[in-house]
C-alpha positions as CSV (number, residue, x, y, z in Angstrom):
1,X,-57.2,-16.1,-11.0
2,X,-54.2,-15.3,-13.3
3,X,-55.6,-17.6,-16.0
4,X,-59.0,-16.0,-15.9
5,X,-57.3,-12.6,-16.2
6,X,-55.3,-13.6,-19.2
7,X,-58.4,-15.1,-20.8
8,X,-60.2,-11.8,-20.2
9,X,-57.3,-9.8,-21.6
10,X,-57.2,-12.0,-24.7
11,X,-60.9,-11.6,-25.2
12,X,-60.7,-7.9,-24.9
13,X,-57.9,-7.7,-27.4
14,X,-59.8,-9.9,-29.9
15,X,-62.8,-7.6,-29.5
16,X,-60.7,-4.5,-30.1
17,X,-59.3,-6.1,-33.3
18,X,-62.8,-6.9,-34.6
19,X,-63.9,-3.4,-33.7
20,X,-61.0,-1.9,-35.5
21,X,-61.7,-4.0,-38.7
22,X,-65.4,-3.0,-38.5
23,X,-64.5,0.7,-38.2
24,X,-62.1,0.5,-41.1
25,X,-64.8,-1.1,-43.3
26,X,-67.3,1.6,-42.3
27,X,-64.8,4.3,-43.1
28,X,-64.1,2.8,-46.5
29,X,-67.8,2.4,-47.3
30,X,-68.6,6.0,-46.3
31,X,-65.8,7.6,-48.2
32,X,-67.2,9.9,-50.9
33,X,-65.1,8.4,-53.7
34,X,-66.3,4.9,-52.7
35,X,-69.9,6.1,-52.7
36,X,-69.5,7.8,-56.1
37,X,-67.9,4.8,-57.7
38,X,-70.6,2.5,-56.3
39,X,-73.3,4.9,-57.8
40,X,-71.5,5.0,-61.2
41,X,-71.3,1.2,-61.3
42,X,-75.0,1.0,-60.4
43,X,-76.0,3.4,-63.2
44,X,-73.8,1.6,-65.7
45,X,-75.4,-1.7,-64.6
46,X,-78.8,-0.2,-65.4
47,X,-77.8,0.4,-69.0
48,X,-75.3,-2.4,-69.6
49,X,-75.5,-6.0,-68.4
50,X,-72.4,-6.6,-66.2
51,X,-72.3,-10.3,-67.0
52,X,-72.4,-10.1,-70.8
53,X,-71.4,-6.5,-71.5
54,X,-74.4,-6.2,-73.8
55,X,-76.5,-3.0,-73.7
56,X,-79.9,-3.3,-72.1
57,X,-82.0,-2.0,-74.9
58,X,-85.3,-1.9,-73.0
59,X,-83.8,0.3,-70.3
60,X,-82.2,2.6,-72.8
61,X,-85.4,3.0,-74.7
62,X,-87.4,3.7,-71.5
63,X,-85.0,6.5,-70.6
64,X,-84.9,8.0,-74.1
65,X,-88.7,7.7,-74.4
66,X,-89.1,9.6,-71.1
67,X,-86.7,12.3,-72.2
68,X,-88.5,12.7,-75.6
69,X,-91.9,12.8,-73.8
70,X,-90.7,15.4,-71.4
71,X,-89.3,17.6,-74.2
72,X,-92.6,17.2,-76.2
73,X,-94.6,18.2,-73.1
74,X,-92.5,21.3,-72.6
75,X,-93.0,22.3,-76.2
76,X,-96.7,21.8,-76.0
77,X,-97.1,23.7,-72.8
78,X,-95.1,26.6,-74.2
79,X,-97.2,26.7,-77.3
80,X,-100.5,26.6,-75.3
81,X,-99.2,29.3,-72.9
82,X,-98.6,31.8,-75.7
């Protein structure tokens, strides 16, 4: 009986340790600075290839084209509205 109890206590302690590690990981992942740095890295990876460090021209041109198109649309709409 004593052996079963010590096995159970050991198992409970191991479970507590795993749970503590999991909670620490969740706290780290949900911290605002961690989220912000992850989003910044994601945005940088969209424009710069992380493996080579070379700019991703096709993505840059898509964004610039979208911005120019939006600006032209606003100008045209303002001229038509007058």
